[in-house]
N, C-alpha and C positions, 0 to 999 in steps of 0.2 A: 459566576461559576468559580469553582475552586479546583485545586490540583487533584482532589479526590475524584473528579469526573474523568471519564475516559477520553473526553475531548472538551475543550473549554476555550473561552476568549480571555487572554491574559490582560493584565493592567496596561501593557504597552500596545494593546490593540491587535496583537497577532493571535491567530488561531493556533492552539496547541493540541496535538493529538498524542496521547501516551503511546510509547513504543509497544508496551505490553498489550495494548488494545488495537493496534493497527490491523491485526488479523481478524478482529471481530467483524460482525456483519456491518455493511455500510449503513443500514437503517439505524442500528444502535448508535453509531458514531454521529450520524446526522441528528438523531433525536437528542443526544447529549448537548450538541451545539445549539439546538433549538430550545433547550430548556425543558424538554418533556420529562416529567417526573418518572424515575425508574422504579422498579420493584425493589423494595428494601432487601438487602442481603440477608440470608438466613443465618441462624446461629452456627450451623455446620459450615457454611461458606467462610464466615469470619474465623472459625476455629482452624480451618485448613490453611488460611493465610498466615495465622499466628504460628502454626506448627511449621510452616515453610520457613519462616524466619529463624526458628529455633534450630531446624536441621541445617540451615545455611551457616549459622554460627558454629554448630558442631563440626561441620566439614572444614571450616577455616581453622578451628583448633586442631583437627586431625592433620591437616596439611602442615601446620606449624610444628606439631609433635614429630612429624616425619622430616622436618628440616626445610620445608617449602614455605616461603613467606608470601602471603596474599596481601597485595597493596591496592589502594584505590577503592576500597569497599564503599559502596553507595555514592560514588562520585557521580555528579549530574552530567548528562549528555544531551546535547542539542544537535539536531540535524535539520538545517534550514532547507525548505523546499521552494518557497517563494520569499525573497528578501523582505523582511519586516512584516510579512503577512501570514506566512504559514510555516510552522516548525513542528518537528516530532521530538518529544522529550522523554527522558527516562533516567533511571539510576542503574549503574552497572554493579555486578557483584564484586568485581575486582580484576586484578591482573596477577598472573603467576608466570614464573620463568618457563620458557620452552624447554621441555625435558630433552629435546634433541640437540640443544645448544650447550656444548661442554663449558662454555664461558659463562653461561647464565645471563647473558645480556639481552637476548631476544625475549620478548614478552608475548604471551598469549592472553587474550581476553578470557576471563573465567566467568562462566554462567552456571548456576546451581539450581536444580529443580528437585522436589521431593514428590513422590506419588504413592497412591495406594497400590496394593498388589495387582489388582486388575488393570489399573491404568499403566503400571510399569510393564506388565506383560504385553499390553497393546503397543506401548512405546517401543519395546524391543522388536516387535514385528514390523514397525513402519517408521519409527522415529519422527522426522518432520512430516512424513506423509500422514502420520496419525495426529500430530499436533502442529498444523501449519502455522498457527498463531505464533508459536515459538520461533519458527523460521523468520517471520517478519520481524519479530522483536530483536533477535540476535543480529540480523542483518543491519538493522538501524544502528545498533550499538557498535558493530564493527566499523561501519562507515563513519559513525560519529566520533570514534576515538582515533581515527586516522589510518585505518587499514588502506593499503598495505605498507605504508611508510613507517608507522609507529608500532604496529603489532604484526606478527607473522601468521596469526590465525586465532582460533578459539579452542579452549579446553572446556568441553561441555560435560558436566557431571550430573547424573540423574540417580537419585537415591530412592530405593524402595523403603517406605517408612516403617513397615512392621518388622523387618529383620535386618535392615542396613545394607542390603545388597546394592552395589554401585555399578552403574554403566558409565565408563569413561570414553568419551568420543573426541578425538582431535580432528579438526578440519581446518583447511587453510584459506578457504574463500567463503564469502557470504552466500548463503543458499538463495537469497533473492538479490537481483541486481539493483543498482541505484535507480535505474530507469523505472523498474517495476515499483519500487518503493514510492517514488515521486508521483508516478501515475495514479497509484491507489490513493495517496493522500490528497492529490489535487481533485480527483473525482468526487471525494467526500466534501472538500472545500467548495467546489463548484455547486454541488447540490445544496449546500447550506446557503450560499450566496443567492441562489435562485429560489430558495424556500420550497424546493420540489423534493419530496421524499424519494430517495433512490430506489432502484429495483432491489428486491429481496435476493441476497446472494449467499444464503446459508440453507442447509437442509436438515431435516430430521431433528435429533435431540439437540443439535447446536442451537436451533431456534428456540426450542422449548426451555433450555436453561439460560437463555439470554436475558439480561436485565430488562430488555424491552420486548419480550416475547409477544406481547399483545399487538405489536406493529407488524408482525410477520404475516405473510400470506397464509390463508386458512389451511391450505393443504400442506403447508410446511410446519406450522407451529403445533400440530397435533402430535403429542409424544408417542401415540400408538402407530403412527405412520413414519415408522422410522426408516488493467492499460500503459576579406580584410576590413573588420569593424573598428569604430573608434572606441578605445578603452574607456570603460565607464569611469574609472578613477581619474582620468584626465579631464572628463567633463562631468563633474559631480551632479549638476542639476538634472542630468539625464537619467539618473538612477531611478527616481520615482516614476518617470514617464516610461522607461523601459520595463520596470517591474509591472506596472499596470497594463502595458501593451501585451506583455508575456502572459499575464494572468487572464486577460480577456481572450487571448488566442486559445488558451487551454480550455476556458469555459465554453468558447465557441465549438471547439473540437468535441467536448462532452455533449453539447447540445446537438451538434450534427449527428453524432453517433446515436443519440436517443431518437432523433427525428427519423433516422433510417430504420430503427427498430419499429417505430410506430407506423412508418410507411408500409412495412411488410404486412402489418395487421390491416391497414386500410386497403391495400391492394387485394388482400384475401377477401375483404368485404365487397370490393368492387367486382371481383370474379364471381361472387355468389349473388350479385345483383342487389345487394343491400345498401351500398354506399350512396346511390343516387337519391335515396330518401332522406339523407342527412340525419339530424338529431333534433332535440327540442330547441337547441340554441344555435345550431349551425346548419346552413344549407350547403350543398355540394353541387357545383356546376361541372359537368363532364363535357369536354370538347374533344374533337378528333383533329389531330395535327399530322402534317406530313413534312418531310424535308428531303432534299436531294443529297445523296452521298456520292463522293467520287471514289471509285474503286481503284486505288493506286496500284495494287498488285496486278489487276487485269490490264491497266494501261501500260504498265511496265512490260508485261508479257507480250502484248500485241505491238508496242511501238518501240521497245528497246531502251537500254540504259541511257544512251546518248540523248535521246529525245527528252527523257525525264530530267536529265541534268540541265538541258537547255532551258526548260521552263520551271526549274526549281530555284527559288531565291533563298538566301540565308541572311538573317538579320542578327545582329549582335546587340545585346543590351545587358544592363546590370540589374541584379535583384539583391535584396538584403533580407536577412531574417534575424530574429532576436533569440539568442541562446544563453543559458546560464553560464556564468564564468566558472571554470574549473579551479579547484584549489582555494 
C-alpha cells in the first residue's frame, strides 16, 4: 500500500493513518488496511483537490503581499499512537505569526480550506459541527507540531471558491483531545489486527460519498435516506514488551466493549425465548444460578459502626499499569 491510501502499512511495519482521513468512517479505514479496492475517484473529485491546492497557493501569496510570511508549507507531521506500531501522518499547510503577539515570535498553525458556496454556507452555520473530519485533522496537526509549547493555537482560513469570501477563525486549543485521537486510531488498528470489520459509524450522504460506500449498512448507504514505574529508557529491552502489552490491553478493551454490545442483543433474544434454540453452528446452554450477598448497609444500620470496624480487615498491596510516556 502507498501513501495515497487513507490508511496503509509502511515499509517499517507501522500502520499509518492519514490525519485528513481520521474522521472518515471506521469501515473505510479498516478496508484500506485490509487492501479492499476502493471506488475510483471521479473527475470532479480530483478537480476539487487540484483547485484546493491552487487556492492554498493564492492565499499564501495574499498573506505575503500583506506582509505575513507563511513558513513550513507541506512539512510532514507524525503523531505516534503506539510506539513502532501505529502512527497518524500528514502534511501541514504552514505556520504564520500570531497577530496578537506584537513581537511576532509566537506562531500559529495555519490551515486552509476552499469550499463551494453551499458548503461554505453550511460551514458558517456549524464549522466543525458541519465538518467533524476537519476537527480530527487539525487536532492531530496541533499535537504533532508541539502544541502548546511550540505554537499558541491555529489560524484557520476557509475560502469560498466562487467569489473569494474568507472566514478567518483563530482558536487556541485542539477541538479533539489527545485521548480521543488515540482511542479512535487504536479502535481501527484493533479491528484490522483482528480482521473484524468494525461497526458502521457514519450516516446518510457521508456513507454514500465514501470511497467504500458498498461496505456500509444498507439503511445507511442509501443516498435517499438521508473512545512509580521503571523508566523505559533505563531498561531498553522492555520497550517492545511494554508496547505489545499496552497494545494487547487496548485490543482487549475494544473486544470487551464489542462483547458487551453483542450481549445486549443476545439478552434480548433470551427474553424473547429465541436464544435457547441456538443457531446452525452453536448451541446455547441456559442454567439458573444463585449467590448469597451480604447487605453491608443493613448490617451497619442494625449492628453499628463499631461492630463493622471490628470485623472489617484492610489489606495493602501494589498494582502496576502501563501508560504511554508523555513528551
